[in-house]
C-alpha positions as CSV (number, residue, x, y, z in Angstrom):
1,X,-19.0,30.8,9.8
2,X,-15.6,30.2,8.4
3,X,-15.2,32.8,5.6
4,X,-11.5,33.8,5.2
5,X,-10.0,31.7,2.5
6,X,-6.4,32.8,3.3
7,X,-6.6,32.0,7.2
8,X,-4.1,29.5,8.3
9,X,-6.6,26.8,9.1
10,X,-8.0,27.0,5.5
11,X,-4.3,26.7,4.1
12,X,-3.5,23.8,6.7
13,X,-6.4,21.9,5.1
14,X,-5.6,22.7,1.6
15,X,-2.0,21.3,2.0
16,X,-3.4,17.9,2.6
17,X,-3.7,17.9,-1.2
18,X,0.1,17.5,-1.1
19,X,1.8,14.3,-0.1
20,X,4.6,15.9,2.1
21,X,2.0,17.5,4.3
22,X,-0.1,14.1,4.5
23,X,3.1,12.3,5.6
24,X,3.8,14.9,8.1
25,X,0.5,14.9,9.6
26,X,-0.8,11.6,9.2
27,X,-4.1,13.1,7.9
28,X,-5.8,13.2,4.6
29,X,-8.3,15.1,2.5
30,X,-12.1,13.9,1.8
31,X,-14.3,15.6,-0.5
32,X,-17.9,15.2,-1.4
33,X,-21.2,13.8,0.1
34,X,-20.7,10.4,-0.6
35,X,-17.3,10.0,0.5
36,X,-18.0,12.0,3.8
37,X,-21.1,9.8,4.3
38,X,-19.2,6.6,4.0
39,X,-16.5,7.8,6.5
40,X,-19.3,8.8,8.9
41,X,-21.3,5.5,8.5
42,X,-18.4,3.1,8.8
43,X,-15.3,5.0,10.4
44,X,-16.6,8.1,12.2
45,X,-13.6,7.9,14.7
46,X,-11.4,8.8,11.7
47,X,-13.1,12.2,11.2
48,X,-11.1,15.0,12.7
49,X,-12.8,18.0,11.1
50,X,-15.7,18.2,9.0
51,X,-16.6,21.4,6.9
52,X,-19.9,22.0,4.8
53,X,-21.8,25.0,3.2
54,X,-25.1,25.8,4.9
55,X,-26.6,24.9,1.4
56,X,-25.2,21.4,1.1
57,X,-26.1,20.6,4.6
58,X,-29.8,21.6,3.9
59,X,-29.5,19.5,0.7
60,X,-28.1,16.5,2.5
61,X,-30.1,16.4,5.6
62,X,-29.4,12.5,6.1
63,X,-25.7,13.4,6.0
64,X,-26.2,15.8,8.9
65,X,-28.1,13.3,10.8
66,X,-25.1,10.9,10.5
67,X,-22.7,13.4,11.8
68,X,-25.0,14.0,14.9
69,X,-25.1,10.3,15.4
70,X,-21.3,10.2,15.1
71,X,-21.0,12.9,17.5
72,X,-19.1,14.9,14.6
73,X,-19.2,18.6,14.6
74,X,-19.8,20.3,11.3
75,X,-18.3,23.7,10.8
76,X,-20.1,26.0,8.3
77,X,-17.8,27.5,5.6
78,X,-18.5,29.7,2.7
79,X,-18.3,28.6,-0.9
80,X,-15.1,30.4,-1.3
81,X,-13.5,28.6,1.8
82,X,-14.8,25.2,0.7
83,X,-13.3,25.8,-2.9
84,X,-9.8,27.0,-1.2
85,X,-9.8,23.6,0.8
86,X,-10.6,21.1,-1.8
87,X,-8.6,19.6,-4.4
88,X,-11.4,19.4,-6.9
89,X,-12.9,22.4,-8.6
90,X,-16.4,21.2,-7.7
91,X,-16.4,19.7,-4.0
92,X,-20.1,19.5,-3.8
93,X,-20.2,21.3,-0.5
94,X,-18.3,19.1,1.9
95,X,-14.6,18.8,3.1
96,X,-13.4,16.6,5.8
97,X,-10.1,15.8,7.4
98,X,-9.4,12.5,8.4
99,X,-6.7,10.3,10.1
100,X,-5.0,7.8,7.9
101,X,-5.6,4.2,8.8
102,X,-3.5,1.7,6.8
103,X,-3.6,-2.0,7.7
104,X,-0.6,-4.3,8.2
105,X,0.2,-7.0,5.6
106,X,0.6,-9.3,8.6
107,X,-2.8,-8.9,9.8
108,X,-4.3,-9.1,6.3
109,X,-3.1,-12.7,5.9
110,X,-3.6,-13.8,9.4
111,X,-7.3,-13.2,8.7
112,X,-7.3,-16.0,6.5
113,X,-8.4,-14.1,3.4
114,X,-10.0,-15.8,0.3
115,X,-9.3,-12.9,-2.3
116,X,-6.7,-10.2,-2.3
117,X,-5.7,-7.7,-4.6
118,X,-2.0,-6.6,-5.0
119,X,-1.1,-3.4,-6.8
120,X,2.5,-3.3,-7.8
121,X,3.9,0.0,-9.3
122,X,0.3,1.2,-10.3
123,X,0.8,4.9,-10.5
124,X,-2.3,6.4,-11.8
125,X,-4.6,7.5,-8.9
126,X,-7.7,6.9,-10.8
127,X,-6.7,3.3,-11.5
128,X,-5.8,2.7,-7.9
129,X,-8.9,4.0,-6.6
130,X,-11.0,2.1,-9.1
131,X,-9.4,-1.1,-8.3
132,X,-10.0,-0.5,-4.7
133,X,-13.7,0.1,-5.4
134,X,-13.7,-3.0,-7.7
135,X,-12.1,-5.3,-5.1
136,X,-14.9,-4.1,-2.4
137,X,-17.8,-4.6,-4.9
138,X,-16.3,-8.1,-5.5
139,X,-16.3,-8.8,-2.0
140,X,-12.4,-9.1,-1.8
141,X,-10.9,-9.3,1.6
142,X,-8.2,-6.6,1.2
143,X,-6.0,-4.6,-1.0
144,X,-2.2,-4.1,-1.0
145,X,-0.3,-1.3,-2.5
146,X,3.6,-1.9,-2.8
147,X,5.8,1.0,-1.8
148,X,6.3,1.7,-5.6
149,X,2.4,2.4,-6.1
150,X,0.5,5.6,-6.0
151,X,-0.1,7.0,-2.4
152,X,-3.4,5.7,-1.2
153,X,-4.4,9.1,0.4
154,X,-3.7,10.9,-2.8
155,X,-7.1,12.9,-3.3
156,X,-7.6,11.5,-6.6
157,X,-7.3,7.8,-5.2
158,X,-9.8,8.6,-2.6
159,X,-12.4,10.1,-5.0
160,X,-12.0,7.2,-7.2
161,X,-12.6,4.7,-4.5
162,X,-15.9,6.6,-3.7
163,X,-15.7,5.4,-0.1
164,X,-14.6,1.8,-0.6
165,X,-11.4,2.6,1.5
166,X,-13.5,2.5,4.6
167,X,-15.2,-0.8,3.8
168,X,-12.2,-3.1,3.2
169,X,-8.5,-3.3,4.6
170,X,-6.0,-1.6,2.7
171,X,-2.0,-2.1,3.3
172,X,0.4,0.5,1.9
173,X,4.1,0.9,1.1
174,X,4.7,-3.1,1.2
175,X,7.5,-5.1,-0.3
176,X,6.3,-7.2,-3.2
177,X,8.5,-10.4,-2.4
178,X,7.4,-10.2,1.3
179,X,3.6,-9.9,0.4
180,X,4.0,-12.6,-2.0
181,X,5.9,-14.9,0.4
182,X,3.3,-14.3,3.1
183,X,0.4,-15.0,0.7
184,X,1.9,-18.2,-0.1
185,X,2.5,-19.3,3.3
186,X,-1.3,-18.2,4.1
187,X,-2.1,-20.9,1.5
188,X,-3.2,-18.7,-1.4
189,X,-2.6,-19.2,-5.0
190,X,-0.8,-16.2,-6.8
191,X,-2.3,-15.0,-10.2
192,X,-0.8,-12.0,-12.1
193,X,-2.6,-10.3,-14.7
194,X,-0.5,-10.0,-17.8
195,X,-0.9,-9.4,-21.4
196,X,1.4,-12.4,-22.2
197,X,-0.3,-14.8,-19.8
198,X,-2.7,-17.5,-20.9
199,X,-6.4,-16.9,-21.6
200,X,-8.3,-16.1,-18.4
201,X,-11.2,-18.3,-19.8
202,X,-8.8,-21.3,-19.5
203,X,-8.3,-20.7,-15.9
204,X,-12.2,-20.4,-15.5
205,X,-12.8,-23.7,-17.5
206,X,-10.2,-25.4,-15.5
207,X,-11.7,-24.5,-12.2
208,X,-8.6,-22.8,-11.0
209,X,-10.5,-19.6,-9.6
210,X,-12.3,-21.0,-6.8
211,X,-9.2,-21.4,-4.7
212,X,-8.3,-18.8,-2.2
213,X,-6.5,-16.2,-4.8
214,X,-3.9,-13.2,-4.7
215,X,-4.3,-11.1,-8.0
216,X,-1.2,-9.2,-8.7
217,X,-1.7,-6.2,-10.8
218,X,1.3,-4.0,-12.6
219,X,2.2,-0.9,-13.8
220,X,-0.2,0.7,-16.6
221,X,2.4,1.1,-19.2
222,X,5.0,-1.6,-18.5
223,X,3.1,-4.2,-16.6
224,X,4.9,-6.7,-14.3
225,X,8.5,-7.6,-14.7
226,X,9.9,-11.2,-15.7
227,X,11.2,-11.4,-12.1
228,X,7.5,-10.6,-10.7
229,X,6.0,-13.2,-13.1
230,X,8.5,-15.8,-12.1
231,X,7.2,-15.4,-8.5
232,X,3.6,-16.3,-9.0
233,X,1.7,-19.5,-10.0
234,X,0.0,-18.5,-13.1
235,X,-0.1,-15.4,-15.2
236,X,-3.4,-14.8,-17.3
237,X,-4.7,-12.2,-19.7
238,X,-8.2,-10.9,-20.1
239,X,-9.0,-11.7,-23.9
240,X,-10.0,-9.0,-26.4
241,X,-12.7,-10.0,-28.8
242,X,-13.4,-6.8,-30.2
243,X,-11.1,-4.3,-32.0
244,X,-9.9,-2.4,-28.9
245,X,-6.3,-2.1,-29.0
246,X,-6.0,-2.6,-25.2
247,X,-7.9,-2.5,-22.0
248,X,-7.6,-0.2,-19.1
249,X,-5.8,-1.5,-16.1
250,X,-8.7,-0.9,-13.7
251,X,-11.2,-2.5,-16.0
252,X,-9.0,-5.8,-16.5
253,X,-8.4,-5.9,-12.7
254,X,-12.3,-5.6,-12.3
255,X,-12.9,-8.5,-14.6
256,X,-10.3,-10.7,-12.9
257,X,-11.6,-10.0,-9.3
258,X,-15.0,-10.7,-10.4
259,X,-14.1,-14.2,-12.0
260,X,-12.7,-14.9,-8.7
261,X,-15.7,-14.0,-7.0
262,X,-18.1,-15.8,-9.1
263,X,-16.0,-19.1,-9.1
264,X,-15.6,-18.7,-5.1
265,X,-19.5,-18.3,-4.9
266,X,-20.5,-20.8,-7.2
């Protein structure tokens, strides 16, 4: 059992909470039984190291079997070591180190997608991870993060996605102009979510959402620039019928993605 929380190996894992260490190593940190289970199920080849407390492995026997099936060795660690490795206060007994695996924008559009989410200058990791999760749930074909958005492999993004990063292609560090040009060339209509846009219900009633669509989501505070909005076919807003002052970005993105999902499957 690994029980020295100050050992170089433990410190190397803990450093992956920092962007510089992730950029240098090409690795990222995965925490908790749910995320580890998704990695072992969908992308076991990405798992470099897997650490668990004996108690956690006993509690999640199905996860232990997945590790065996994937031929991933589990190394026992003490609670103290696991806490030193993890970015969270309560890592729930599991920490893994994985290879980063971004997809190219070219590959995404060559696959003839029907629904794609683009995040432009989305800085909050919780929002980014939740949008990836919502895109996955809505059956989107891919998510693209521009270079002005939060790092995909930020531990908070990974946690918020609850394993969805292993389910659909995600491109990173993309140039927005290039992405929109490729999307248009691939035959997708370009929609932007913007507070000044027309009512989303109008787009639904006009039958516009059934076509292959790219949804563009902007910064939490500033939204999208006028230049960005000029590049899309239509900007729409999610109406607020109650007394709420505003809507969280991830919530609005979920509504937009599901509107497209419903229309495309009707």
